[in-house]
Structure formats: structure tokens, C-alpha cells
mmCIF file of the C-alpha atoms, coordinates in Angstrom:
data_MODEL
# 
_entry.id   MODEL 
# 
loop_
_atom_site.group_PDB 
_atom_site.id 
_atom_site.type_symbol 
_atom_site.label_atom_id 
_atom_site.label_alt_id 
_atom_site.label_comp_id 
_atom_site.label_asym_id 
_atom_site.label_entity_id 
_atom_site.label_seq_id 
_atom_site.pdbx_PDB_ins_code 
_atom_site.Cartn_x 
_atom_site.Cartn_y 
_atom_site.Cartn_z 
_atom_site.occupancy 
_atom_site.B_iso_or_equiv 
_atom_site.pdbx_formal_charge 
_atom_site.auth_seq_id 
_atom_site.auth_comp_id 
_atom_site.auth_asym_id 
_atom_site.auth_atom_id 
_atom_site.pdbx_PDB_model_num 
ATOM 1  C CA . MET A 1 1  ? 2.911   5.142   -15.911 1.00 0.00 ? 1  MET A CA 1 
ATOM 2  C CA . ALA A 1 2  ? 5.203   2.435   -14.599 1.00 0.00 ? 2  ALA A CA 1 
ATOM 3  C CA . ILE A 1 3  ? 3.839   -0.617  -12.864 1.00 0.00 ? 3  ILE A CA 1 
ATOM 4  C CA . LEU A 1 4  ? 6.366   -2.211  -10.566 1.00 0.00 ? 4  LEU A CA 1 
ATOM 5  C CA . ILE A 1 5  ? 5.739   -5.622  -9.054  1.00 0.00 ? 5  ILE A CA 1 
ATOM 6  C CA . ASP A 1 6  ? 8.384   -7.391  -7.001  1.00 0.00 ? 6  ASP A CA 1 
ATOM 7  C CA . GLU A 1 7  ? 8.905   -9.533  -3.912  1.00 0.00 ? 7  GLU A CA 1 
ATOM 8  C CA . SER A 1 8  ? 7.296   -6.880  -1.706  1.00 0.00 ? 8  SER A CA 1 
ATOM 9  C CA . THR A 1 9  ? 3.997   -6.901  -3.610  1.00 0.00 ? 9  THR A CA 1 
ATOM 10 C CA . ARG A 1 10 ? 1.063   -7.964  -1.397  1.00 0.00 ? 10 ARG A CA 1 
ATOM 11 C CA . LEU A 1 11 ? -1.995  -8.388  -3.601  1.00 0.00 ? 11 LEU A CA 1 
ATOM 12 C CA . VAL A 1 12 ? -5.680  -7.946  -2.808  1.00 0.00 ? 12 VAL A CA 1 
ATOM 13 C CA . VAL A 1 13 ? -8.074  -9.368  -5.425  1.00 0.00 ? 13 VAL A CA 1 
ATOM 14 C CA . GLN A 1 14 ? -11.312 -7.428  -5.669  1.00 0.00 ? 14 GLN A CA 1 
ATOM 15 C CA . GLY A 1 15 ? -14.027 -9.854  -6.725  1.00 0.00 ? 15 GLY A CA 1 
ATOM 16 C CA . ILE A 1 16 ? -12.127 -12.941 -5.559  1.00 0.00 ? 16 ILE A CA 1 
ATOM 17 C CA . THR A 1 17 ? -15.299 -14.943 -4.868  1.00 0.00 ? 17 THR A CA 1 
ATOM 18 C CA . GLY A 1 18 ? -16.498 -14.608 -8.454  1.00 0.00 ? 18 GLY A CA 1 
ATOM 19 C CA . ARG A 1 19 ? -15.653 -17.022 -11.262 1.00 0.00 ? 19 ARG A CA 1 
ATOM 20 C CA . GLU A 1 20 ? -13.017 -14.866 -12.980 1.00 0.00 ? 20 GLU A CA 1 
ATOM 21 C CA . GLY A 1 21 ? -11.531 -13.428 -9.785  1.00 0.00 ? 21 GLY A CA 1 
ATOM 22 C CA . GLY A 1 22 ? -11.221 -16.841 -8.173  1.00 0.00 ? 22 GLY A CA 1 
ATOM 23 C CA . PHE A 1 23 ? -9.688  -18.413 -11.275 1.00 0.00 ? 23 PHE A CA 1 
ATOM 24 C CA . HIS A 1 24 ? -7.094  -15.702 -11.795 1.00 0.00 ? 24 HIS A CA 1 
ATOM 25 C CA . ALA A 1 25 ? -6.274  -15.439 -8.086  1.00 0.00 ? 25 ALA A CA 1 
ATOM 26 C CA . ALA A 1 26 ? -5.480  -19.168 -8.060  1.00 0.00 ? 26 ALA A CA 1 
ATOM 27 C CA . GLN A 1 27 ? -3.297  -18.795 -11.159 1.00 0.00 ? 27 GLN A CA 1 
ATOM 28 C CA . MET A 1 28 ? -1.422  -15.834 -9.681  1.00 0.00 ? 28 MET A CA 1 
ATOM 29 C CA . ALA A 1 29 ? -0.875  -17.658 -6.380  1.00 0.00 ? 29 ALA A CA 1 
ATOM 30 C CA . ALA A 1 30 ? 0.415   -20.731 -8.244  1.00 0.00 ? 30 ALA A CA 1 
ATOM 31 C CA . TYR A 1 31 ? 2.848   -18.490 -10.127 1.00 0.00 ? 31 TYR A CA 1 
ATOM 32 C CA . GLY A 1 32 ? 4.201   -17.135 -6.838  1.00 0.00 ? 32 GLY A CA 1 
ATOM 33 C CA . THR A 1 33 ? 2.305   -13.887 -6.332  1.00 0.00 ? 33 THR A CA 1 
ATOM 34 C CA . LYS A 1 34 ? 1.595   -13.126 -2.672  1.00 0.00 ? 34 LYS A CA 1 
ATOM 35 C CA . VAL A 1 35 ? -2.216  -13.034 -2.726  1.00 0.00 ? 35 VAL A CA 1 
ATOM 36 C CA . VAL A 1 36 ? -2.866  -11.839 0.824   1.00 0.00 ? 36 VAL A CA 1 
ATOM 37 C CA . ALA A 1 37 ? -6.555  -10.929 0.666   1.00 0.00 ? 37 ALA A CA 1 
ATOM 38 C CA . GLY A 1 38 ? -9.707  -10.832 -1.353  1.00 0.00 ? 38 GLY A CA 1 
ATOM 39 C CA . VAL A 1 39 ? -12.591 -8.382  -1.316  1.00 0.00 ? 39 VAL A CA 1 
ATOM 40 C CA . SER A 1 40 ? -16.224 -9.216  -1.962  1.00 0.00 ? 40 SER A CA 1 
ATOM 41 C CA . PRO A 1 41 ? -18.814 -7.011  -0.233  1.00 0.00 ? 41 PRO A CA 1 
ATOM 42 C CA . GLY A 1 42 ? -21.060 -9.063  2.027   1.00 0.00 ? 42 GLY A CA 1 
ATOM 43 C CA . LYS A 1 43 ? -18.727 -12.064 2.031   1.00 0.00 ? 43 LYS A CA 1 
ATOM 44 C CA . GLY A 1 44 ? -16.211 -10.898 4.614   1.00 0.00 ? 44 GLY A CA 1 
ATOM 45 C CA . GLY A 1 45 ? -14.983 -13.656 6.908   1.00 0.00 ? 45 GLY A CA 1 
ATOM 46 C CA . LEU A 1 46 ? -14.711 -16.344 4.226   1.00 0.00 ? 46 LEU A CA 1 
ATOM 47 C CA . LYS A 1 47 ? -11.440 -18.020 3.261   1.00 0.00 ? 47 LYS A CA 1 
ATOM 48 C CA . VAL A 1 48 ? -10.634 -18.873 -0.353  1.00 0.00 ? 48 VAL A CA 1 
ATOM 49 C CA . LEU A 1 49 ? -7.725  -20.760 -1.906  1.00 0.00 ? 49 LEU A CA 1 
ATOM 50 C CA . ASP A 1 50 ? -7.407  -22.584 1.439   1.00 0.00 ? 50 ASP A CA 1 
ATOM 51 C CA . SER A 1 51 ? -5.954  -19.619 3.320   1.00 0.00 ? 51 SER A CA 1 
ATOM 52 C CA . VAL A 1 52 ? -6.746  -16.238 1.718   1.00 0.00 ? 52 VAL A CA 1 
ATOM 53 C CA . PRO A 1 53 ? -9.124  -14.181 3.884   1.00 0.00 ? 53 PRO A CA 1 
ATOM 54 C CA . VAL A 1 54 ? -12.000 -12.316 2.253   1.00 0.00 ? 54 VAL A CA 1 
ATOM 55 C CA . TYR A 1 55 ? -12.947 -8.849  3.477   1.00 0.00 ? 55 TYR A CA 1 
ATOM 56 C CA . ASP A 1 56 ? -15.908 -6.586  2.778   1.00 0.00 ? 56 ASP A CA 1 
ATOM 57 C CA . THR A 1 57 ? -13.773 -3.565  1.843   1.00 0.00 ? 57 THR A CA 1 
ATOM 58 C CA . VAL A 1 58 ? -10.328 -2.772  0.473   1.00 0.00 ? 58 VAL A CA 1 
ATOM 59 C CA . LYS A 1 59 ? -9.678  -0.608  3.518   1.00 0.00 ? 59 LYS A CA 1 
ATOM 60 C CA . GLN A 1 60 ? -10.125 -3.672  5.771   1.00 0.00 ? 60 GLN A CA 1 
ATOM 61 C CA . ALA A 1 61 ? -7.830  -5.745  3.515   1.00 0.00 ? 61 ALA A CA 1 
ATOM 62 C CA . VAL A 1 62 ? -5.101  -3.121  3.710   1.00 0.00 ? 62 VAL A CA 1 
ATOM 63 C CA . LYS A 1 63 ? -5.421  -2.762  7.483   1.00 0.00 ? 63 LYS A CA 1 
ATOM 64 C CA . GLU A 1 64 ? -5.674  -6.469  8.339   1.00 0.00 ? 64 GLU A CA 1 
ATOM 65 C CA . ALA A 1 65 ? -3.588  -8.178  5.629   1.00 0.00 ? 65 ALA A CA 1 
ATOM 66 C CA . GLY A 1 66 ? -1.151  -5.434  4.666   1.00 0.00 ? 66 GLY A CA 1 
ATOM 67 C CA . ALA A 1 67 ? -2.179  -5.384  1.010   1.00 0.00 ? 67 ALA A CA 1 
ATOM 68 C CA . ASN A 1 68 ? -0.347  -2.796  -1.086  1.00 0.00 ? 68 ASN A CA 1 
ATOM 69 C CA . THR A 1 69 ? -1.544  -3.676  -4.608  1.00 0.00 ? 69 THR A CA 1 
ATOM 70 C CA . SER A 1 70 ? -4.990  -4.356  -6.038  1.00 0.00 ? 70 SER A CA 1 
ATOM 71 C CA . ILE A 1 71 ? -6.361  -6.156  -9.067  1.00 0.00 ? 71 ILE A CA 1 
ATOM 72 C CA . ILE A 1 72 ? -10.024 -5.895  -10.014 1.00 0.00 ? 72 ILE A CA 1 
ATOM 73 C CA . PHE A 1 73 ? -12.318 -8.661  -11.291 1.00 0.00 ? 73 PHE A CA 1 
ATOM 74 C CA . VAL A 1 74 ? -15.824 -7.271  -10.814 1.00 0.00 ? 74 VAL A CA 1 
ATOM 75 C CA . PRO A 1 75 ? -18.831 -6.995  -13.130 1.00 0.00 ? 75 PRO A CA 1 
ATOM 76 C CA . ALA A 1 76 ? -18.692 -3.951  -15.410 1.00 0.00 ? 76 ALA A CA 1 
ATOM 77 C CA . PRO A 1 77 ? -21.466 -2.009  -13.618 1.00 0.00 ? 77 PRO A CA 1 
ATOM 78 C CA . ASN A 1 78 ? -19.418 -2.173  -10.385 1.00 0.00 ? 78 ASN A CA 1 
ATOM 79 C CA . ALA A 1 79 ? -16.020 -1.402  -11.929 1.00 0.00 ? 79 ALA A CA 1 
ATOM 80 C CA . LEU A 1 80 ? -15.993 2.346   -11.227 1.00 0.00 ? 80 LEU A CA 1 
ATOM 81 C CA . ASP A 1 81 ? -16.775 1.827   -7.550  1.00 0.00 ? 81 ASP A CA 1 
ATOM 82 C CA . ALA A 1 82 ? -14.069 -0.846  -7.312  1.00 0.00 ? 82 ALA A CA 1 
ATOM 83 C CA . VAL A 1 83 ? -11.494 1.439   -8.935  1.00 0.00 ? 83 VAL A CA 1 
ATOM 84 C CA . LEU A 1 84 ? -12.371 4.325   -6.639  1.00 0.00 ? 84 LEU A CA 1 
ATOM 85 C CA . GLU A 1 85 ? -12.213 2.069   -3.576  1.00 0.00 ? 85 GLU A CA 1 
ATOM 86 C CA . SER A 1 86 ? -8.792  0.724   -4.493  1.00 0.00 ? 86 SER A CA 1 
# 
């Protein structure tokens, strides 16, 4: 499987409001990755990293922010659901 990331990549970070998701999202944004949205169920409407909107679902993030790539930082018991949602 090839993973291609380029200038057109628009990233959604699942679990962005958690410790690991927030840390890595900030690092990716500082490196130049277009972090366009985060997903944390129940926390939709927040903004993180000064301007990144948080949505309740990946579907909302894709529709509203145009995300086309996902990275997952959720607790292990929730990982399968996060993978299936993305």
C-alpha cells in the first residue's frame, strides 16, 4: 500500500482534544501540514491550535472542512470505531 501525502493533503486529526492528538497535531501544523479539522465526539464546536475547528464526526469534518486524510489518536478501546469511521 502506498501512502501519498503532498500539498493537497487536508488532514483531520481524530482525537485532537486529547493529550497525544493535540501534541502531534501541533507538531504536524508547525511542520507545514494542513490540519483542517479535528474530531472528538461531544466536543464539536471547539477550536484548537487557535483556528482548527473540532467536529463530532469525521463525516462533518469532511463536509465542512474538506478533509481528505485522517490520522487517529484515540484510546485503544475506541480505535476500531475510529478506523471504521475514517
